[in-house]
Backbone as JSON Lines, residues from 0, in Angstrom:
{"i":0,"aa":"M","n":[-26.02,-4.28,-54.08],"ca":[-24.67,-4.74,-53.79],"c":[-23.73,-3.57,-53.49]}
{"i":1,"aa":"A","n":[-23.85,-2.51,-54.29],"ca":[-23.01,-1.33,-54.06],"c":[-23.28,-0.76,-52.68]}
{"i":2,"aa":"F","n":[-24.56,-0.77,-52.3],"ca":[-24.92,-0.23,-50.99],"c":[-24.25,-1.04,-49.88]}
{"i":3,"aa":"L","n":[-24.24,-2.37,-50.04],"ca":[-23.62,-3.22,-49.03],"c":[-22.12,-2.96,-48.95]}
{"i":4,"aa":"V","n":[-21.49,-2.75,-50.1],"ca":[-20.06,-2.46,-50.1],"c":[-19.76,-1.16,-49.37]}
{"i":5,"aa":"I","n":[-20.61,-0.15,-49.61],"ca":[-20.42,1.14,-48.93],"c":[-20.58,0.97,-47.43]}
{"i":6,"aa":"V","n":[-21.61,0.23,-47.04],"ca":[-21.84,0.01,-45.61],"c":[-20.67,-0.72,-44.98]}
{"i":7,"aa":"N","n":[-20.18,-1.76,-45.69],"ca":[-19.07,-2.53,-45.16],"c":[-17.82,-1.69,-45.03]}
{"i":8,"aa":"R","n":[-17.59,-0.83,-46.03],"ca":[-16.43,0.04,-45.95],"c":[-16.55,1.03,-44.79]}
{"i":9,"aa":"R","n":[-17.75,1.55,-44.63],"ca":[-17.96,2.48,-43.51],"c":[-17.79,1.76,-42.18]}
{"i":10,"aa":"S","n":[-18.3,0.53,-42.11],"ca":[-18.16,-0.25,-40.88],"c":[-16.69,-0.54,-40.58]}
{"i":11,"aa":"L","n":[-15.96,-0.88,-41.65],"ca":[-14.54,-1.14,-41.5],"c":[-13.8,0.1,-41.02]}
{"i":12,"aa":"A","n":[-14.13,1.23,-41.62],"ca":[-13.47,2.49,-41.23],"c":[-13.78,2.84,-39.79]}
{"i":13,"aa":"L","n":[-15.05,2.64,-39.4],"ca":[-15.45,2.93,-38.03],"c":[-14.73,2.0,-37.06]}
{"i":14,"aa":"G","n":[-14.65,0.72,-37.45],"ca":[-13.97,-0.23,-36.57],"c":[-12.51,0.11,-36.39]}
{"i":15,"aa":"L","n":[-11.85,0.49,-37.47],"ca":[-10.45,0.87,-37.38],"c":[-10.26,2.11,-36.51]}
{"i":16,"aa":"A","n":[-11.18,3.06,-36.66],"ca":[-11.1,4.28,-35.86],"c":[-11.24,3.97,-34.38]}
{"i":17,"aa":"L","n":[-12.18,3.06,-34.05],"ca":[-12.37,2.68,-32.65],"c":[-11.16,1.97,-32.1]}
{"i":18,"aa":"L","n":[-10.56,1.09,-32.9],"ca":[-9.37,0.38,-32.46],"c":[-8.21,1.34,-32.22]}
{"i":19,"aa":"L","n":[-8.05,2.29,-33.14],"ca":[-6.98,3.28,-32.97],"c":[-7.2,4.13,-31.74]}
{"i":20,"aa":"A","n":[-8.45,4.51,-31.5],"ca":[-8.76,5.33,-30.32],"c":[-8.48,4.54,-29.05]}
{"i":21,"aa":"A","n":[-8.87,3.27,-29.05],"ca":[-8.62,2.44,-27.87],"c":[-7.13,2.27,-27.63]}
{"i":22,"aa":"G","n":[-6.38,2.06,-28.72],"ca":[-4.94,1.92,-28.59],"c":[-4.28,3.19,-28.08]}
{"i":23,"aa":"A","n":[-4.76,4.34,-28.56],"ca":[-4.2,5.61,-28.1],"c":[-4.5,5.83,-26.63]}
{"i":24,"aa":"A","n":[-5.72,5.49,-26.2],"ca":[-6.08,5.65,-24.79],"c":[-5.22,4.77,-23.91]}
{"i":25,"aa":"Q","n":[-4.97,3.52,-24.38],"ca":[-4.14,2.64,-23.6],"c":[-2.71,3.15,-23.55]}
{"i":26,"aa":"A","n":[-2.22,3.7,-24.65],"ca":[-0.86,4.2,-24.69],"c":[-0.68,5.4,-23.77]}
{"i":27,"aa":"E","n":[-1.74,6.17,-23.58],"ca":[-1.65,7.36,-22.76],"c":[-1.61,7.02,-21.28]}
{"i":28,"aa":"Q","n":[-2.07,5.83,-20.88],"ca":[-2.07,5.48,-19.47],"c":[-0.63,5.34,-18.98]}
{"i":29,"aa":"R","n":[-0.33,6.03,-17.92],"ca":[1.0,5.98,-17.36],"c":[1.0,5.18,-16.06]}
{"i":30,"aa":"T","n":[2.18,4.77,-15.65],"ca":[2.32,3.92,-14.47],"c":[3.06,4.66,-13.36]}
{"i":31,"aa":"L","n":[2.53,4.55,-12.16],"ca":[3.13,5.11,-10.96],"c":[3.51,3.93,-10.07]}
{"i":32,"aa":"V","n":[4.77,3.89,-9.65],"ca":[5.26,2.82,-8.78],"c":[5.58,3.39,-7.4]}
{"i":33,"aa":"V","n":[5.1,2.71,-6.37],"ca":[5.46,3.05,-5.0],"c":[6.46,2.01,-4.52]}
{"i":34,"aa":"L","n":[7.71,2.41,-4.36],"ca":[8.77,1.54,-3.87],"c":[8.93,1.84,-2.38]}
{"i":35,"aa":"G","n":[8.37,0.98,-1.54],"ca":[8.33,1.32,-0.13],"c":[8.5,0.14,0.8]}
{"i":36,"aa":"D","n":[8.22,0.42,2.07],"ca":[8.29,-0.6,3.11],"c":[6.9,-0.77,3.72]}
{"i":37,"aa":"S","n":[6.83,-1.15,4.99],"ca":[5.54,-1.45,5.62],"c":[4.61,-0.25,5.68]}
{"i":38,"aa":"L","n":[5.14,0.96,5.64],"ca":[4.28,2.15,5.68],"c":[3.42,2.24,4.42]}
{"i":39,"aa":"S","n":[3.88,1.62,3.34],"ca":[3.12,1.62,2.09],"c":[2.52,0.26,1.77]}
{"i":40,"aa":"A","n":[2.89,-0.76,2.53],"ca":[2.43,-2.12,2.25],"c":[1.17,-2.48,3.03]}
{"i":41,"aa":"A","n":[0.5,-1.48,3.62],"ca":[-0.74,-1.72,4.38],"c":[-0.49,-2.74,5.48]}
{"i":42,"aa":"Y","n":[0.52,-2.49,6.29],"ca":[0.92,-3.43,7.34],"c":[-0.2,-3.63,8.36]}
{"i":43,"aa":"N","n":[-0.53,-4.91,8.59],"ca":[-1.49,-5.3,9.63],"c":[-2.89,-4.73,9.38]}
{"i":44,"aa":"M","n":[-3.25,-4.62,8.11],"ca":[-4.59,-4.15,7.75],"c":[-4.93,-4.67,6.35]}
{"i":45,"aa":"P","n":[-6.19,-4.67,5.97],"ca":[-6.53,-5.06,4.6],"c":[-5.85,-4.15,3.59]}
{"i":46,"aa":"R","n":[-5.41,-4.75,2.49],"ca":[-4.67,-4.0,1.47],"c":[-5.46,-2.79,0.98]}
{"i":47,"aa":"E","n":[-6.78,-2.95,0.87],"ca":[-7.6,-1.86,0.33],"c":[-7.74,-0.69,1.3]}
{"i":48,"aa":"D","n":[-7.29,-0.85,2.54],"ca":[-7.33,0.26,3.5],"c":[-6.08,1.12,3.44]}
{"i":49,"aa":"G","n":[-5.03,0.63,2.8],"ca":[-3.76,1.35,2.76],"c":[-3.8,2.57,1.85]}
{"i":50,"aa":"W","n":[-2.88,3.48,2.1],"ca":[-2.9,4.76,1.37],"c":[-2.61,4.57,-0.13]}
{"i":51,"aa":"V","n":[-1.86,3.53,-0.5],"ca":[-1.58,3.31,-1.92],"c":[-2.85,2.93,-2.66]}
{"i":52,"aa":"H","n":[-3.67,2.09,-2.05],"ca":[-4.95,1.75,-2.67],"c":[-5.86,2.98,-2.73]}
{"i":53,"aa":"L","n":[-5.84,3.79,-1.67],"ca":[-6.64,5.01,-1.66],"c":[-6.15,5.98,-2.74]}
{"i":54,"aa":"L","n":[-4.85,5.99,-3.0],"ca":[-4.31,6.82,-4.07],"c":[-4.85,6.37,-5.42]}
{"i":55,"aa":"R","n":[-4.88,5.07,-5.62],"ca":[-5.43,4.53,-6.87],"c":[-6.88,5.0,-7.07]}
{"i":56,"aa":"E","n":[-7.65,4.98,-6.01],"ca":[-9.05,5.4,-6.1],"c":[-9.17,6.9,-6.36]}
{"i":57,"aa":"R","n":[-8.31,7.7,-5.72],"ca":[-8.39,9.15,-5.92],"c":[-8.02,9.52,-7.34]}
{"i":58,"aa":"L","n":[-7.0,8.9,-7.87],"ca":[-6.62,9.18,-9.26],"c":[-7.77,8.87,-10.2]}
{"i":59,"aa":"Q","n":[-8.41,7.74,-9.97],"ca":[-9.53,7.36,-10.82],"c":[-10.69,8.33,-10.67]}
{"i":60,"aa":"D","n":[-11.0,8.7,-9.43],"ca":[-12.13,9.61,-9.18],"c":[-11.91,10.97,-9.81]}
{"i":61,"aa":"Q","n":[-10.65,11.41,-9.88],"ca":[-10.36,12.73,-10.42],"c":[-10.01,12.69,-11.91]}
{"i":62,"aa":"G","n":[-10.2,11.54,-12.52],"ca":[-10.01,11.45,-13.97],"c":[-8.58,11.34,-14.44]}
{"i":63,"aa":"H","n":[-7.66,10.99,-13.55],"ca":[-6.26,10.79,-13.94],"c":[-6.07,9.35,-14.4]}
{"i":64,"aa":"D","n":[-5.59,9.17,-15.59],"ca":[-5.45,7.83,-16.16],"c":[-4.08,7.26,-15.82]}
{"i":65,"aa":"W","n":[-3.94,6.8,-14.59],"ca":[-2.69,6.23,-14.1],"c":[-2.93,4.82,-13.57]}
{"i":66,"aa":"R","n":[-1.98,3.95,-13.84],"ca":[-1.95,2.64,-13.21],"c":[-1.0,2.71,-12.03]}
{"i":67,"aa":"V","n":[-1.44,2.25,-10.86],"ca":[-0.63,2.33,-9.65],"c":[-0.13,0.93,-9.29]}
{"i":68,"aa":"V","n":[1.18,0.81,-9.15],"ca":[1.8,-0.46,-8.77],"c":[2.38,-0.31,-7.36]}
{"i":69,"aa":"N","n":[1.91,-1.14,-6.45],"ca":[2.43,-1.11,-5.08],"c":[3.58,-2.1,-4.97]}
{"i":70,"aa":"A","n":[4.8,-1.58,-5.03],"ca":[6.0,-2.41,-4.93],"c":[6.62,-2.28,-3.55]}
{"i":71,"aa":"A","n":[5.77,-2.14,-2.53],"ca":[6.25,-2.01,-1.15],"c":[6.35,-3.39,-0.5]}
{"i":72,"aa":"I","n":[7.39,-3.58,0.29],"ca":[7.61,-4.82,1.02],"c":[7.92,-4.48,2.47]}
{"i":73,"aa":"S","n":[7.15,-5.03,3.38],"ca":[7.37,-4.77,4.8],"c":[8.79,-5.21,5.2]}
{"i":74,"aa":"G","n":[9.45,-4.35,5.96],"ca":[10.8,-4.65,6.42],"c":[11.9,-4.26,5.47]}
{"i":75,"aa":"D","n":[11.55,-3.75,4.3],"ca":[12.57,-3.43,3.3],"c":[13.38,-2.22,3.72]}
{"i":76,"aa":"T","n":[14.6,-2.16,3.23],"ca":[15.53,-1.07,3.5],"c":[15.9,-0.39,2.19]}
{"i":77,"aa":"T","n":[16.66,0.7,2.29],"ca":[17.11,1.36,1.05],"c":[18.05,0.45,0.27]}
{"i":78,"aa":"R","n":[18.82,-0.36,0.98],"ca":[19.7,-1.3,0.28],"c":[18.88,-2.33,-0.49]}
{"i":79,"aa":"G","n":[17.83,-2.84,0.14],"ca":[16.96,-3.8,-0.53],"c":[16.23,-3.18,-1.7]}
{"i":80,"aa":"G","n":[15.74,-1.95,-1.52],"ca":[15.06,-1.26,-2.6],"c":[15.96,-1.02,-3.79]}
{"i":81,"aa":"L","n":[17.21,-0.66,-3.5],"ca":[18.17,-0.41,-4.58],"c":[18.43,-1.69,-5.37]}
{"i":82,"aa":"S","n":[18.47,-2.82,-4.7],"ca":[18.77,-4.07,-5.39],"c":[17.62,-4.54,-6.27]}
{"i":83,"aa":"R","n":[16.38,-4.22,-5.89],"ca":[15.25,-4.72,-6.67],"c":[14.65,-3.67,-7.62]}
{"i":84,"aa":"L","n":[15.08,-2.43,-7.52],"ca":[14.52,-1.39,-8.38],"c":[14.73,-1.64,-9.86]}
{"i":85,"aa":"P","n":[15.92,-2.06,-10.32],"ca":[16.08,-2.27,-11.76],"c":[15.03,-3.21,-12.36]}
{"i":86,"aa":"A","n":[14.72,-4.29,-11.66],"ca":[13.71,-5.23,-12.17],"c":[12.33,-4.59,-12.19]}
{"i":87,"aa":"V","n":[12.04,-3.77,-11.18],"ca":[10.75,-3.07,-11.13],"c":[10.63,-2.11,-12.3]}
{"i":88,"aa":"L","n":[11.7,-1.4,-12.59],"ca":[11.69,-0.45,-13.71],"c":[11.52,-1.18,-15.04]}
{"i":89,"aa":"D","n":[12.22,-2.28,-15.2],"ca":[12.12,-3.05,-16.45],"c":[10.71,-3.61,-16.64]}
{"i":90,"aa":"Q","n":[10.1,-4.06,-15.55],"ca":[8.79,-4.7,-15.66],"c":[7.67,-3.7,-15.92]}
{"i":91,"aa":"H","n":[7.72,-2.54,-15.22],"ca":[6.56,-1.65,-15.23],"c":[6.77,-0.37,-16.05]}
{"i":92,"aa":"R","n":[7.99,-0.01,-16.38],"ca":[8.26,1.2,-17.16],"c":[7.5,2.41,-16.61]}
{"i":93,"aa":"P","n":[7.7,2.75,-15.35],"ca":[6.9,3.81,-14.74],"c":[7.27,5.2,-15.24]}
{"i":94,"aa":"A","n":[6.29,6.08,-15.21],"ca":[6.52,7.5,-15.49],"c":[6.77,8.27,-14.21]}
{"i":95,"aa":"L","n":[6.44,7.64,-13.08],"ca":[6.62,8.31,-11.8],"c":[6.91,7.25,-10.74]}
{"i":96,"aa":"V","n":[7.91,7.51,-9.89],"ca":[8.28,6.59,-8.82],"c":[8.31,7.34,-7.5]}
{"i":97,"aa":"I","n":[7.59,6.8,-6.52],"ca":[7.65,7.31,-5.15],"c":[8.58,6.4,-4.36]}
{"i":98,"aa":"I","n":[9.68,6.96,-3.87],"ca":[10.63,6.19,-3.06],"c":[10.31,6.43,-1.59]}
{"i":99,"aa":"Q","n":[9.71,5.46,-0.96],"ca":[9.32,5.54,0.45],"c":[10.08,4.47,1.21]}
{"i":100,"aa":"L","n":[11.35,4.69,1.37],"ca":[12.23,3.75,2.07],"c":[13.19,4.53,2.96]}
{"i":101,"aa":"G","n":[13.68,3.86,3.98],"ca":[14.65,4.49,4.88],"c":[14.3,4.31,6.34]}
{"i":102,"aa":"G","n":[13.02,4.13,6.64],"ca":[12.63,3.97,8.04],"c":[13.31,2.81,8.72]}
{"i":103,"aa":"N","n":[13.41,1.68,8.03],"ca":[14.07,0.51,8.61],"c":[15.57,0.7,8.71]}
{"i":104,"aa":"D","n":[16.13,1.52,7.82],"ca":[17.54,1.88,7.97],"c":[17.75,2.56,9.32]}
{"i":105,"aa":"G","n":[16.88,3.55,9.59],"ca":[17.02,4.3,10.83],"c":[16.82,3.44,12.06]}
{"i":106,"aa":"L","n":[15.83,2.58,12.02],"ca":[15.56,1.71,13.18],"c":[16.71,0.74,13.44]}
{"i":107,"aa":"R","n":[17.46,0.41,12.39],"ca":[18.59,-0.52,12.54],"c":[19.91,0.19,12.76]}
{"i":108,"aa":"G","n":[19.88,1.51,12.82],"ca":[21.1,2.27,13.07],"c":[22.05,2.34,11.89]}
{"i":109,"aa":"V","n":[21.53,2.17,10.68],"ca":[22.38,2.29,9.48],"c":[22.89,3.72,9.37]}
{"i":110,"aa":"N","n":[24.13,3.87,8.98],"ca":[24.71,5.19,8.82],"c":[23.85,6.02,7.86]}
{"i":111,"aa":"P","n":[23.39,7.21,8.28],"ca":[22.56,8.04,7.4],"c":[23.23,8.36,6.06]}
{"i":112,"aa":"A","n":[24.56,8.37,6.03],"ca":[25.25,8.62,4.76],"c":[24.95,7.49,3.76]}
{"i":113,"aa":"E","n":[24.86,6.26,4.25],"ca":[24.52,5.14,3.36],"c":[23.07,5.25,2.9]}
{"i":114,"aa":"T","n":[22.18,5.63,3.82],"ca":[20.78,5.81,3.45],"c":[20.64,6.86,2.36]}
{"i":115,"aa":"R","n":[21.33,7.98,2.54],"ca":[21.28,9.03,1.53],"c":[21.81,8.53,0.19]}
{"i":116,"aa":"E","n":[22.95,7.86,0.19],"ca":[23.55,7.38,-1.06],"c":[22.61,6.41,-1.77]}
{"i":117,"aa":"N","n":[21.99,5.51,-1.02],"ca":[21.09,4.54,-1.64],"c":[19.87,5.23,-2.26]}
{"i":118,"aa":"I","n":[19.33,6.22,-1.55],"ca":[18.17,6.94,-2.09],"c":[18.57,7.7,-3.35]}
{"i":119,"aa":"E","n":[19.73,8.33,-3.32],"ca":[20.21,9.04,-4.51],"c":[20.34,8.09,-5.69]}
{"i":120,"aa":"R","n":[20.91,6.93,-5.45],"ca":[21.12,5.97,-6.54],"c":[19.78,5.47,-7.08]}
{"i":121,"aa":"M","n":[18.81,5.24,-6.19],"ca":[17.49,4.83,-6.65],"c":[16.83,5.92,-7.48]}
{"i":122,"aa":"A","n":[16.94,7.15,-7.0],"ca":[16.34,8.27,-7.73],"c":[16.95,8.4,-9.11]}
{"i":123,"aa":"R","n":[18.27,8.29,-9.21],"ca":[18.92,8.44,-10.51],"c":[18.58,7.27,-11.44]}
{"i":124,"aa":"L","n":[18.46,6.07,-10.9],"ca":[18.06,4.93,-11.72],"c":[16.68,5.17,-12.33]}
{"i":125,"aa":"A","n":[15.76,5.64,-11.49],"ca":[14.4,5.91,-11.98],"c":[14.39,7.04,-13.0]}
{"i":126,"aa":"Q","n":[15.15,8.1,-12.72],"ca":[15.19,9.23,-13.65],"c":[15.83,8.83,-14.97]}
{"i":127,"aa":"N","n":[16.87,8.03,-14.93],"ca":[17.51,7.57,-16.16],"c":[16.59,6.68,-16.98]}
{"i":128,"aa":"A","n":[15.6,6.07,-16.3],"ca":[14.61,5.25,-17.0],"c":[13.43,6.09,-17.47]}
{"i":129,"aa":"G","n":[13.5,7.41,-17.28],"ca":[12.45,8.3,-17.77],"c":[11.37,8.64,-16.79]}
{"i":130,"aa":"A","n":[11.56,8.33,-15.51],"ca":[10.52,8.58,-14.51],"c":[10.82,9.83,-13.69]}
{"i":131,"aa":"S","n":[9.77,10.53,-13.29],"ca":[9.88,11.55,-12.26],"c":[9.91,10.85,-10.9]}
{"i":132,"aa":"V","n":[10.49,11.51,-9.91],"ca":[10.72,10.85,-8.62],"c":[10.24,11.73,-7.47]}
{"i":133,"aa":"V","n":[9.6,11.08,-6.51],"ca":[9.26,11.7,-5.23],"c":[10.0,10.94,-4.14]}
{"i":134,"aa":"V","n":[10.72,11.65,-3.29],"ca":[11.39,11.06,-2.14],"c":[10.55,11.37,-0.9]}
{"i":135,"aa":"A","n":[10.12,10.32,-0.21],"ca":[9.29,10.48,0.97],"c":[10.09,10.14,2.22]}
{"i":136,"aa":"G","n":[10.27,11.13,3.1],"ca":[11.04,10.94,4.31],"c":[10.18,10.53,5.49]}
{"i":137,"aa":"V","n":[10.85,10.17,6.56],"ca":[10.16,9.71,7.76],"c":[11.02,10.02,8.98]}
{"i":138,"aa":"R","n":[10.38,10.17,10.12],"ca":[11.12,10.31,11.37],"c":[11.28,8.95,12.03]}
{"i":139,"aa":"I","n":[12.22,8.85,12.97],"ca":[12.4,7.62,13.73],"c":[12.36,7.94,15.22]}
{"i":140,"aa":"P","n":[12.09,6.93,16.06],"ca":[12.14,7.15,17.51],"c":[13.53,7.63,17.93]}
{"i":141,"aa":"P","n":[13.63,8.33,19.06],"ca":[14.92,8.95,19.45],"c":[15.9,7.99,20.09]}
{"i":142,"aa":"N","n":[15.86,6.72,19.73],"ca":[16.7,5.71,20.39],"c":[18.19,6.0,20.25]}
{"i":143,"aa":"Y","n":[18.59,6.53,19.08],"ca":[20.01,6.73,18.82],"c":[20.47,8.16,19.13]}
{"i":144,"aa":"G","n":[19.6,8.95,19.73],"ca":[19.98,10.29,20.11],"c":[19.61,11.33,19.07]}
{"i":145,"aa":"P","n":[19.56,12.6,19.5],"ca":[19.12,13.67,18.59],"c":[20.05,13.91,17.42]}
{"i":146,"aa":"A","n":[21.34,13.73,17.6],"ca":[22.29,13.98,16.5],"c":[22.06,12.99,15.37]}
{"i":147,"aa":"F","n":[21.87,11.72,15.72],"ca":[21.61,10.71,14.69],"c":[20.28,10.99,13.99]}
{"i":148,"aa":"S","n":[19.27,11.36,14.78],"ca":[17.95,11.63,14.19],"c":[18.02,12.78,13.2]}
{"i":149,"aa":"R","n":[18.76,13.82,13.53],"ca":[18.89,14.96,12.62],"c":[19.59,14.54,11.33]}
{"i":150,"aa":"R","n":[20.66,13.78,11.45],"ca":[21.38,13.33,10.26],"c":[20.5,12.42,9.42]}
{"i":151,"aa":"F","n":[19.72,11.57,10.09],"ca":[18.84,10.66,9.38],"c":[17.8,11.43,8.58]}
{"i":152,"aa":"E","n":[17.12,12.38,9.2],"ca":[16.08,13.15,8.51],"c":[16.68,13.99,7.39]}
{"i":153,"aa":"Q","n":[17.88,14.48,7.59],"ca":[18.53,15.3,6.57],"c":[18.91,14.48,5.35]}
{"i":154,"aa":"S","n":[19.08,13.17,5.53],"ca":[19.49,12.33,4.4],"c":[18.46,12.36,3.27]}
{"i":155,"aa":"F","n":[17.18,12.45,3.61],"ca":[16.14,12.53,2.59],"c":[16.2,13.87,1.86]}
{"i":156,"aa":"V","n":[16.41,14.93,2.63],"ca":[16.5,16.27,2.05],"c":[17.69,16.35,1.09]}
{"i":157,"aa":"D","n":[18.82,15.86,1.54],"ca":[20.03,15.94,0.73],"c":[19.91,15.09,-0.55]}
{"i":158,"aa":"A","n":[19.3,13.91,-0.42],"ca":[19.14,13.04,-1.59],"c":[18.23,13.69,-2.62]}
{"i":159,"aa":"A","n":[17.16,14.31,-2.17],"ca":[16.24,14.97,-3.1],"c":[16.91,16.16,-3.76]}
{"i":160,"aa":"E","n":[17.64,16.95,-3.0],"ca":[18.32,18.11,-3.57],"c":[19.38,17.69,-4.58]}
{"i":161,"aa":"A","n":[20.1,16.62,-4.29],"ca":[21.18,16.18,-5.17],"c":[20.66,15.67,-6.5]}
{"i":162,"aa":"T","n":[19.45,15.13,-6.51],"ca":[18.91,14.52,-7.72],"c":[17.81,15.34,-8.39]}
{"i":163,"aa":"G","n":[17.36,16.4,-7.72],"ca":[16.26,17.19,-8.27],"c":[14.91,16.52,-8.1]}
{"i":164,"aa":"A","n":[14.83,15.51,-7.26],"ca":[13.56,14.84,-7.01],"c":[12.66,15.71,-6.14]}
{"i":165,"aa":"A","n":[11.35,15.51,-6.28],"ca":[10.41,16.19,-5.38],"c":[10.54,15.57,-3.99]}
{"i":166,"aa":"L","n":[10.36,16.4,-2.97],"ca":[10.58,15.95,-1.59],"c":[9.31,16.08,-0.76]}
{"i":167,"aa":"L","n":[8.95,14.98,-0.09],"ca":[7.96,14.98,0.97],"c":[8.75,14.7,2.25]}
{"i":168,"aa":"P","n":[9.06,15.72,3.04],"ca":[9.96,15.52,4.18],"c":[9.47,14.48,5.19]}
{"i":169,"aa":"R","n":[8.15,14.48,5.44],"ca":[7.61,13.56,6.44],"c":[6.3,12.97,5.92]}
{"i":170,"aa":"I","n":[6.34,11.73,5.51],"ca":[5.12,11.1,5.0],"c":[4.09,10.9,6.11]}
{"i":171,"aa":"L","n":[4.55,10.84,7.37],"ca":[3.64,10.66,8.5],"c":[3.38,11.96,9.24]}
{"i":172,"aa":"D","n":[3.49,13.07,8.55],"ca":[3.19,14.36,9.17],"c":[1.75,14.36,9.68]}
{"i":173,"aa":"Q","n":[1.56,14.82,10.92],"ca":[0.27,14.86,11.59],"c":[-0.3,13.46,11.83]}
{"i":174,"aa":"V","n":[0.56,12.47,11.78],"ca":[0.15,11.1,12.07],"c":[0.97,10.53,13.22]}
{"i":175,"aa":"D","n":[2.31,10.54,13.08],"ca":[3.14,9.87,14.08],"c":[3.15,10.57,15.44]}
{"i":176,"aa":"E","n":[2.66,11.82,15.49],"ca":[2.58,12.5,16.79],"c":[1.22,12.31,17.46]}
{"i":177,"aa":"R","n":[0.34,11.56,16.83],"ca":[-1.0,11.32,17.37],"c":[-1.14,9.84,17.72]}
{"i":178,"aa":"Q","n":[-1.17,9.55,19.0],"ca":[-1.15,8.16,19.47],"c":[-2.32,7.35,18.95]}
{"i":179,"aa":"E","n":[-3.47,8.0,18.77],"ca":[-4.66,7.27,18.32],"c":[-4.56,6.84,16.87]}
{"i":180,"aa":"L","n":[-3.58,7.37,16.14],"ca":[-3.4,7.0,14.74],"c":[-2.25,6.02,14.54]}
{"i":181,"aa":"I","n":[-1.68,5.52,15.64],"ca":[-0.56,4.59,15.57],"c":[-0.97,3.27,16.2]}
{"i":182,"aa":"Q","n":[-0.57,2.17,15.56],"ca":[-0.89,0.86,16.08],"c":[-0.17,0.6,17.4]}
{"i":183,"aa":"S","n":[-0.52,-0.48,18.05],"ca":[0.01,-0.78,19.38],"c":[1.51,-1.01,19.39]}
{"i":184,"aa":"D","n":[2.12,-1.27,18.22],"ca":[3.57,-1.44,18.17],"c":[4.32,-0.12,18.28]}
{"i":185,"aa":"G","n":[3.58,1.0,18.23],"ca":[4.19,2.32,18.38],"c":[4.88,2.83,17.13]}
{"i":186,"aa":"I","n":[4.75,2.14,16.01],"ca":[5.45,2.51,14.79],"c":[4.52,2.67,13.61]}
{"i":187,"aa":"H","n":[3.66,1.7,13.38],"ca":[2.87,1.66,12.15],"c":[1.54,2.38,12.3]}
{"i":188,"aa":"P","n":[1.15,3.14,11.3],"ca":[-0.12,3.87,11.36],"c":[-1.32,2.93,11.22]}
{"i":189,"aa":"T","n":[-2.43,3.37,11.76],"ca":[-3.67,2.6,11.72],"c":[-4.39,2.82,10.4]}
{"i":190,"aa":"P","n":[-5.44,2.04,10.14],"ca":[-6.25,2.31,8.95],"c":[-6.83,3.71,8.93]}
{"i":191,"aa":"E","n":[-7.17,4.23,10.11],"ca":[-7.74,5.57,10.2],"c":[-6.74,6.64,9.78]}
{"i":192,"aa":"A","n":[-5.44,6.33,9.84],"ca":[-4.41,7.3,9.47],"c":[-4.15,7.35,7.97]}
{"i":193,"aa":"Q","n":[-4.62,6.36,7.24],"ca":[-4.26,6.25,5.83],"c":[-4.74,7.42,4.96]}
{"i":194,"aa":"P","n":[-5.95,7.95,5.16],"ca":[-6.34,9.13,4.37],"c":[-5.44,10.34,4.63]}
{"i":195,"aa":"R","n":[-4.97,10.48,5.87],"ca":[-4.07,11.59,6.19],"c":[-2.73,11.4,5.46]}
{"i":196,"aa":"I","n":[-2.24,10.17,5.45],"ca":[-0.99,9.89,4.72],"c":[-1.17,10.19,3.24]}
{"i":197,"aa":"L","n":[-2.3,9.78,2.69],"ca":[-2.57,10.07,1.28],"c":[-2.56,11.57,1.02]}
{"i":198,"aa":"D","n":[-3.16,12.35,1.9],"ca":[-3.16,13.8,1.72],"c":[-1.73,14.35,1.73]}
{"i":199,"aa":"N","n":[-0.89,13.82,2.6],"ca":[0.51,14.25,2.63],"c":[1.2,13.96,1.3]}
{"i":200,"aa":"V","n":[1.01,12.75,0.8],"ca":[1.62,12.37,-0.48],"c":[1.04,13.21,-1.62]}
{"i":201,"aa":"W","n":[-0.26,13.4,-1.6],"ca":[-0.94,14.12,-2.67],"c":[-0.45,15.55,-2.8]}
{"i":202,"aa":"S","n":[-0.09,16.16,-1.7],"ca":[0.36,17.56,-1.73],"c":[1.61,17.72,-2.58]}
{"i":203,"aa":"V","n":[2.44,16.7,-2.66],"ca":[3.65,16.74,-3.48],"c":[3.42,16.09,-4.84]}
{"i":204,"aa":"L","n":[2.57,15.07,-4.86],"ca":[2.35,14.3,-6.08],"c":[1.51,15.04,-7.11]}
{"i":205,"aa":"E","n":[0.48,15.74,-6.68],"ca":[-0.49,16.33,-7.61],"c":[0.16,17.2,-8.66]}
{"i":206,"aa":"P","n":[1.12,18.1,-8.3],"ca":[1.72,18.94,-9.36],"c":[2.47,18.13,-10.41]}
{"i":207,"aa":"L","n":[2.87,16.91,-10.1],"ca":[3.63,16.1,-11.04],"c":[2.73,15.34,-12.01]}
{"i":208,"aa":"L","n":[1.43,15.31,-11.73],"ca":[0.53,14.55,-12.58],"c":[0.19,15.29,-13.85]}
């Protein structure tokens, strides 16, 4: 009988240790949220071909214990992202937020000053919630002239500098200048471009992990 009691106590202790270890491992897992538009929403392709899904796979392959939430919506703007970010933060409690918005602002001719202000406000909301922030910029077609394009691209730089967020100036670097990597609409990258986009993001993201 004494032997059985000892065994049961040891089993109980082992079980408790395993439960505590499992709980600690779960607590250590952090969440990364991508707040974006169609460039992150795997537009016109299977979701698993998009760069956000590829990011999830790379983190896992390299032993990083992160949960990746794709909160990208095709057609979204910085104004839309700002309005829905508080709910995203409350739901997911991320440790890191990638803000990939602004392209639709530029295509619609939104004043770059508004784009910058919205990105700054999103970055500060995320930081106040305890998250690190990456601001991902993008270029737009020259429809509105070179002066507008310069102001638009600078809005990402200024927002990152004002908030201390990490900056990826061009998420489509080495993509948007290559016609074979752009879909027939002339805007959205192809599935073949997604690994290149991931590499661009990874260059800024990796030091934050």
